[in-house]
C-alpha positions as CSV (number, residue, x, y, z in Angstrom):
1,M,-18.7,66.9,-33.0
2,S,-19.9,63.5,-31.9
3,E,-18.5,60.4,-33.6
4,L,-20.9,58.5,-35.9
5,T,-21.6,54.9,-35.3
6,F,-20.6,52.3,-37.9
7,E,-24.2,51.8,-38.8
8,Q,-24.7,55.6,-39.3
9,M,-21.6,55.9,-41.5
10,L,-22.7,52.9,-43.6
11,E,-26.1,54.4,-44.0
12,E,-24.7,57.8,-45.0
13,S,-22.4,56.1,-47.5
14,L,-25.4,54.5,-49.3
15,K,-27.1,56.7,-51.9
16,T,-30.6,58.0,-51.7
17,I,-33.0,56.8,-54.4
18,H,-36.5,57.9,-55.5
19,A,-39.3,56.3,-57.4
20,G,-38.9,56.9,-61.1
21,E,-35.1,57.1,-60.8
22,V,-32.9,55.2,-63.2
23,V,-30.1,53.3,-61.4
24,E,-27.5,50.8,-62.3
25,G,-27.3,47.5,-60.4
26,T,-25.3,44.4,-60.2
27,V,-27.0,41.0,-60.2
28,I,-26.6,39.1,-56.9
29,D,-28.9,36.2,-57.5
30,V,-31.2,35.0,-60.3
31,K,-34.3,32.8,-59.9
32,P,-36.7,31.7,-62.6
33,E,-39.2,34.4,-61.6
34,E,-37.0,37.2,-60.2
35,I,-33.6,38.9,-60.3
36,I,-32.0,40.4,-57.2
37,L,-29.7,43.4,-57.7
38,N,-27.3,45.4,-55.5
39,I,-28.2,49.0,-56.4
40,G,-26.0,50.7,-53.8
41,Y,-28.9,51.2,-51.5
42,K,-29.5,49.9,-48.0
43,S,-31.9,47.4,-49.5
44,D,-31.5,45.2,-52.5
45,G,-33.6,45.7,-55.6
46,I,-36.1,43.1,-56.8
47,L,-36.8,42.7,-60.5
48,T,-39.8,40.4,-61.1
49,R,-40.4,38.5,-64.3
50,S,-43.5,40.6,-65.1
51,E,-41.4,43.8,-64.8
52,Y,-38.5,42.4,-66.8
53,T,-40.5,41.6,-70.0
54,N,-44.0,41.4,-71.6
55,E,-43.1,37.9,-72.9
56,P,-44.9,35.2,-70.8
57,N,-43.2,32.3,-69.1
58,V,-39.6,33.6,-69.6
59,D,-37.1,31.8,-67.3
60,L,-35.0,34.7,-65.9
61,T,-32.0,32.4,-65.3
62,T,-31.6,32.2,-69.1
63,V,-31.3,36.0,-69.5
64,A,-29.1,37.1,-66.5
65,K,-26.5,35.7,-64.2
66,A,-24.7,36.8,-61.0
67,G,-22.2,39.6,-61.7
68,D,-24.1,41.1,-64.7
69,T,-24.8,44.8,-64.6
70,M,-28.0,46.4,-65.8
71,E,-29.9,49.6,-65.8
72,V,-33.3,49.6,-64.2
73,K,-36.0,52.0,-63.1
74,V,-37.2,52.3,-59.5
75,L,-40.9,51.6,-59.1
76,K,-41.2,51.6,-55.3
77,V,-38.5,52.4,-52.7
78,N,-40.3,50.3,-50.1
79,D,-42.7,47.5,-51.1
80,G,-43.8,47.2,-47.5
81,E,-41.2,44.6,-46.7
82,G,-38.2,46.9,-47.0
83,Q,-37.4,45.9,-50.6
84,V,-37.0,48.1,-53.6
85,L,-39.2,47.2,-56.5
86,L,-37.5,47.7,-59.9
87,T,-38.6,47.5,-63.5
88,Y,-36.6,46.9,-66.7
89,K,-39.4,46.7,-69.2
90,R,-40.7,50.2,-68.4
91,L,-37.3,51.7,-68.8
92,A,-37.0,49.9,-72.1
93,A,-40.4,51.1,-73.1
94,D,-39.5,54.7,-72.4
95,R,-36.5,54.3,-74.6
96,G,-38.5,52.3,-77.1
97,N,-41.0,55.2,-77.3
98,K,-38.3,57.5,-78.5
99,R,-37.1,54.8,-80.9
100,I,-40.7,54.4,-82.3
101,E,-41.1,58.2,-82.6
102,E,-37.9,58.4,-84.6
103,A,-39.0,55.6,-86.9
104,F,-42.4,57.3,-87.4
105,N,-40.8,60.6,-88.3
106,N,-38.2,59.1,-90.6
107,K,-40.6,56.5,-92.2
108,E,-38.0,53.9,-91.2
109,V,-38.7,50.2,-91.9
110,L,-38.7,48.2,-88.7
111,T,-38.2,44.5,-88.3
112,A,-39.8,42.5,-85.4
113,K,-41.1,39.0,-84.5
114,V,-44.8,38.5,-84.3
115,A,-45.6,38.2,-80.6
116,Q,-49.3,37.4,-80.9
117,V,-51.8,36.7,-83.5
118,L,-55.1,38.5,-82.6
119,D,-58.6,38.3,-84.0
120,G,-58.1,41.7,-85.7
121,G,-54.4,41.6,-86.6
122,L,-50.9,41.1,-85.4
123,S,-49.0,42.3,-82.3
124,V,-45.3,42.9,-82.4
125,V,-42.9,44.2,-79.8
126,V,-40.1,46.7,-80.5
127,E,-37.9,47.5,-77.5
128,E,-40.8,46.6,-75.1
129,V,-43.3,48.8,-77.1
130,R,-46.3,46.9,-78.4
131,I,-47.3,47.8,-81.9
132,F,-50.5,46.6,-83.4
133,I,-50.8,45.8,-87.2
134,P,-54.5,45.6,-88.2
135,A,-55.4,42.7,-90.5
136,S,-56.2,45.1,-93.3
137,L,-52.6,46.4,-93.2
138,V,-50.9,43.0,-92.9
139,S,-50.9,42.3,-96.7
140,D,-52.0,43.7,-100.0
141,V,-54.6,41.0,-100.2
142,Y,-57.2,40.0,-97.6
143,E,-56.0,37.1,-95.4
144,R,-58.7,35.4,-93.4
145,D,-56.2,33.3,-91.4
146,L,-53.2,35.1,-89.9
147,S,-51.9,32.2,-87.9
148,K,-49.2,31.6,-90.4
149,Y,-47.4,34.7,-89.2
150,A,-47.1,33.5,-85.6
151,G,-43.4,33.7,-84.6
152,Q,-42.3,35.1,-87.9
153,E,-40.1,38.2,-88.4
154,I,-41.9,40.8,-90.4
155,Q,-41.1,44.3,-91.7
156,F,-43.4,47.3,-91.3
157,V,-43.5,51.0,-90.9
158,I,-45.2,53.0,-88.2
159,S,-48.3,54.6,-89.7
160,E,-49.7,56.1,-86.4
161,Y,-47.8,57.2,-83.3
162,N,-49.8,58.4,-80.3
163,P,-47.9,57.9,-77.0
164,K,-50.5,59.6,-74.8
165,R,-53.0,57.0,-75.8
166,R,-50.3,54.3,-76.1
167,R,-51.5,53.8,-79.7
168,Y,-48.9,52.5,-82.1
169,I,-50.1,51.2,-85.5
170,G,-47.8,49.4,-87.9
171,D,-48.3,49.0,-91.7
172,R,-46.9,46.1,-93.6
173,K,-49.2,46.5,-96.6
174,Q,-47.6,49.6,-98.0
175,L,-44.1,47.9,-98.1
176,I,-45.6,45.0,-100.1
177,V,-47.4,47.3,-102.5
178,A,-44.2,49.4,-103.0
179,E,-42.1,46.3,-103.5
180,K,-44.5,44.8,-106.0
181,A,-44.7,48.1,-108.0
182,E,-40.9,48.1,-108.3
183,L,-40.8,44.4,-109.3
184,Q,-43.5,45.1,-111.9
185,K,-41.7,48.0,-113.3
186,K,-38.5,45.9,-113.7
187,L,-40.5,43.0,-115.2
188,F,-42.2,45.1,-117.9
189,E,-38.8,46.7,-118.8
190,S,-37.3,43.2,-119.4
191,I,-40.0,41.3,-121.3
192,S,-41.4,41.4,-124.8
193,E,-44.1,39.6,-126.8
194,G,-42.6,36.3,-128.0
195,D,-40.3,35.8,-125.0
196,V,-40.3,32.5,-123.1
197,V,-40.1,33.0,-119.4
198,E,-40.4,31.0,-116.2
199,G,-43.3,31.5,-113.8
200,T,-45.1,29.9,-110.9
201,V,-48.7,28.8,-110.9
202,K,-50.4,31.1,-108.4
203,N,-54.1,30.2,-108.9
204,V,-56.1,27.9,-111.1
205,T,-59.7,28.5,-112.3
206,D,-62.1,26.9,-114.6
207,F,-61.1,29.3,-117.4
208,G,-57.4,29.4,-117.0
209,A,-54.4,29.7,-114.6
210,F,-52.7,32.8,-113.2
211,I,-48.9,32.6,-113.4
212,D,-46.7,34.7,-111.2
213,L,-43.8,36.0,-113.4
214,G,-42.0,37.7,-110.5
215,G,-43.5,41.2,-110.5
216,A,-46.9,40.7,-112.3
217,D,-49.3,37.9,-113.0
218,G,-50.0,36.6,-116.5
219,L,-53.1,34.7,-117.6
220,L,-52.8,31.4,-119.2
221,H,-56.2,30.9,-120.8
222,I,-57.6,27.4,-121.1
223,S,-57.5,27.8,-124.9
224,E,-53.7,28.4,-124.7
225,M,-52.8,25.6,-122.4
226,S,-52.2,23.0,-125.1
227,W,-52.4,22.4,-128.9
228,G,-54.9,19.7,-127.8
229,R,-58.1,20.1,-125.8
230,V,-58.0,20.8,-122.0
231,E,-61.3,20.1,-120.3
232,N,-60.4,21.0,-116.7
233,P,-57.3,23.2,-115.9
234,K,-57.4,22.1,-112.3
235,K,-56.6,18.5,-113.3
236,V,-53.6,19.7,-115.3
237,F,-51.9,22.4,-113.1
238,K,-51.1,22.7,-109.4
239,V,-50.5,25.8,-107.4
240,G,-46.7,26.3,-106.9
241,E,-45.8,24.4,-110.0
242,K,-43.0,25.9,-112.2
243,L,-43.8,26.5,-115.9
244,K,-42.0,27.9,-118.9
245,V,-44.5,30.0,-120.8
246,L,-44.7,32.1,-124.0
247,I,-45.6,35.7,-123.7
248,K,-48.3,35.9,-126.3
249,E,-49.5,39.5,-125.8
250,I,-48.8,42.5,-123.5
251,S,-51.6,45.0,-123.2
252,G,-51.0,47.7,-120.6
253,N,-50.4,45.9,-117.4
254,K,-52.1,42.7,-118.6
255,I,-50.0,39.8,-119.9
256,A,-51.5,36.9,-122.0
257,L,-49.5,33.7,-121.9
258,S,-49.5,30.5,-123.9
259,L,-48.1,27.0,-123.9
260,K,-48.6,26.6,-127.7
261,F,-45.0,26.7,-128.8
262,A,-44.5,26.9,-132.6
263,D,-42.1,24.0,-132.8
264,A,-44.8,21.7,-131.3
265,N,-47.6,22.9,-133.6
266,P,-49.2,19.7,-134.9
267,W,-50.3,21.6,-138.1
268,K,-46.8,22.3,-139.3
269,D,-46.6,19.0,-141.1
270,A,-50.3,18.2,-141.3
271,E,-50.5,18.9,-145.0
272,E,-48.4,15.9,-145.8
273,K,-49.7,13.6,-143.1
274,Y,-53.3,14.3,-143.8
275,A,-53.3,14.9,-147.6
276,A,-56.5,14.0,-149.5
277,G,-56.6,10.3,-150.2
278,N,-54.5,9.3,-147.1
279,I,-56.0,6.6,-144.8
280,V,-55.8,7.8,-141.2
281,T,-56.8,6.6,-137.7
282,G,-58.2,8.7,-134.9
283,K,-60.5,8.7,-131.9
284,V,-64.0,10.1,-131.7
285,A,-63.7,13.2,-129.6
286,R,-67.2,14.6,-129.6
287,M,-70.4,14.3,-131.7
288,T,-73.2,16.5,-133.0
289,D,-76.3,15.6,-135.0
290,F,-74.5,16.5,-138.3
291,G,-71.3,14.5,-137.7
292,A,-68.5,13.4,-135.4
293,F,-65.2,15.2,-134.7
294,I,-62.2,12.8,-134.8
295,E,-59.0,13.6,-133.0
296,L,-56.2,12.6,-135.3
297,E,-53.6,13.8,-132.7
298,P,-53.7,16.4,-130.0
299,G,-54.6,19.7,-131.7
300,V,-55.7,18.2,-135.0
301,D,-59.4,17.4,-135.3
302,A,-61.2,16.3,-138.5
303,L,-64.9,16.2,-139.3
304,L,-66.6,12.9,-140.2
305,H,-70.0,14.0,-141.6
306,V,-72.9,11.8,-140.8
307,S,-73.4,11.2,-144.6
308,Q,-69.8,9.8,-144.8
309,I,-70.1,7.3,-141.9
310,S,-71.8,4.5,-143.9
311,K,-73.4,3.5,-147.2
312,E,-76.6,3.0,-145.3
313,H,-78.6,6.0,-144.1
314,I,-77.8,7.1,-140.5
315,E,-79.9,9.6,-138.5
316,K,-77.1,10.7,-136.2
317,P,-73.5,9.6,-135.4
318,A,-74.3,8.5,-131.9
319,D,-76.4,5.7,-133.4
320,V,-73.2,3.9,-134.6
321,L,-70.3,5.6,-132.9
322,K,-69.1,6.2,-129.3
323,V,-66.8,8.9,-127.8
324,G,-63.3,7.4,-127.4
325,E,-63.9,4.8,-130.1
326,E,-61.0,4.4,-132.6
327,I,-61.9,4.7,-136.3
328,T,-60.1,4.5,-139.6
329,A,-61.2,6.7,-142.5
330,K,-60.0,8.3,-145.7
331,V,-59.1,12.0,-146.0
332,V,-61.4,13.5,-148.6
333,D,-60.5,17.1,-148.1
334,F,-57.7,19.1,-146.5
335,N,-57.9,22.9,-146.0
336,N,-54.6,24.1,-144.4
337,E,-55.7,27.8,-144.4
338,D,-58.8,27.2,-142.4
339,K,-57.3,24.2,-140.5
340,K,-60.1,21.9,-141.6
341,I,-60.0,18.2,-142.5
342,S,-62.9,16.1,-143.8
343,L,-63.0,12.3,-143.5
344,S,-65.1,9.6,-144.9
345,I,-65.5,5.9,-143.9
346,K,-67.9,5.3,-146.8
347,A,-65.2,6.2,-149.3
348,M,-63.1,3.4,-148.1
349,H,-65.7,0.8,-149.1
350,T,-66.6,2.3,-152.5
351,Q,-64.9,0.5,-155.3
352,E,-63.6,2.7,-158.1
353,P,-65.0,1.7,-161.6
354,K,-62.7,-0.4,-163.7
355,E,-61.2,1.2,-166.8
356,E,-62.8,-0.1,-170.1
357,V,-60.5,-1.3,-172.9
358,T,-61.1,0.7,-176.0
359,E,-59.7,0.3,-179.6
360,D,-57.1,2.7,-180.7
361,A,-58.7,5.3,-183.0
362,D,-55.7,5.3,-185.3
363,V,-55.9,1.5,-186.0
364,V,-57.9,0.6,-189.2
365,P,-60.2,-2.4,-188.8
366,V,-59.0,-5.5,-190.7
367,D,-61.4,-8.1,-192.3
368,I,-59.6,-11.3,-191.5
369,E,-61.8,-13.5,-193.8
370,A,-61.1,-11.2,-196.8
371,V,-57.4,-11.4,-196.2
372,I,-57.6,-15.3,-196.2
373,A,-59.7,-15.4,-199.5
374,D,-57.2,-13.1,-201.3
375,G,-54.4,-15.3,-200.3
376,Q,-56.1,-18.4,-201.8
377,K,-56.6,-16.6,-205.2
378,D,-52.9,-15.8,-205.4
379,E,-52.0,-19.4,-204.9
380,N,-54.2,-20.4,-207.9
């Protein structure tokens, strides 16, 4: 038996590798765009940035250092220059496929950072497997601009798993719907009509504001925003503002809200303040052909009929009054039940007739001259 040369013994001591084989290597050197590994073969293995990760512009010196060990997969035993081409991301993807399959079968909730915002949805990466979340499955409401999700960690489930076509679809919407349903259930179990709760202004419209109560939205109608008059809700409330609101009515899954708290009701002591005969001051709030409505205080309006504005004949209130003008008038009628007050300026300038002095009916008239004559006769 002939003796082997040193080169032959060294070559025999090195293992044989094949494309597709998973091997363990030790990092010899790291450059920004490639990692060089000793894989126990006659040639070193080269792991390029594009075969390490799908993430662009990663500096490999930040993820590996000399002496680290890592498992890789052989792509080519000889790249034409005697080097072994390796891949890490494809090995991770193979293992990731199994991970995704398990998550799909178990309906597991996954968490991943949004890698890309695309025209039709979001792309996330789980163990080097790219998963697409269509825009329709990102939220329970339509979102035109998905850019706010860039770089965010989001939760989702796998709704479609097709490794042959490399089709992996994620669904975030069903998690949001399920969470909201649970929050809504808890909310309705904890609230009752008459409760005062805190909410956040979610949306403001011309007719009211929608308040997020933490599980369901309640409607704060424009007529319930104040005891006074609100012309434009958008000038009063801002999205994101915190409010304490009164639950006025619960009907099914609909909640009607109010800011008309009983202790602030301006009518509670109105009967005394605006009793008939009292002189009051208010501002002209609005006018019609038959009269002007005077705001005595927020939530309390009174009618000044056109016939009660002046002693002189007036065709319509706008001929002598202006909106916002302050006027003083007398209360001529107060109806607490119907919440109606009638005013009159004319009554303030009408003098009450003086009382006539009348003789007492029990006093007998006396003839003074006769009394004097009788006195003279007695003296004689």
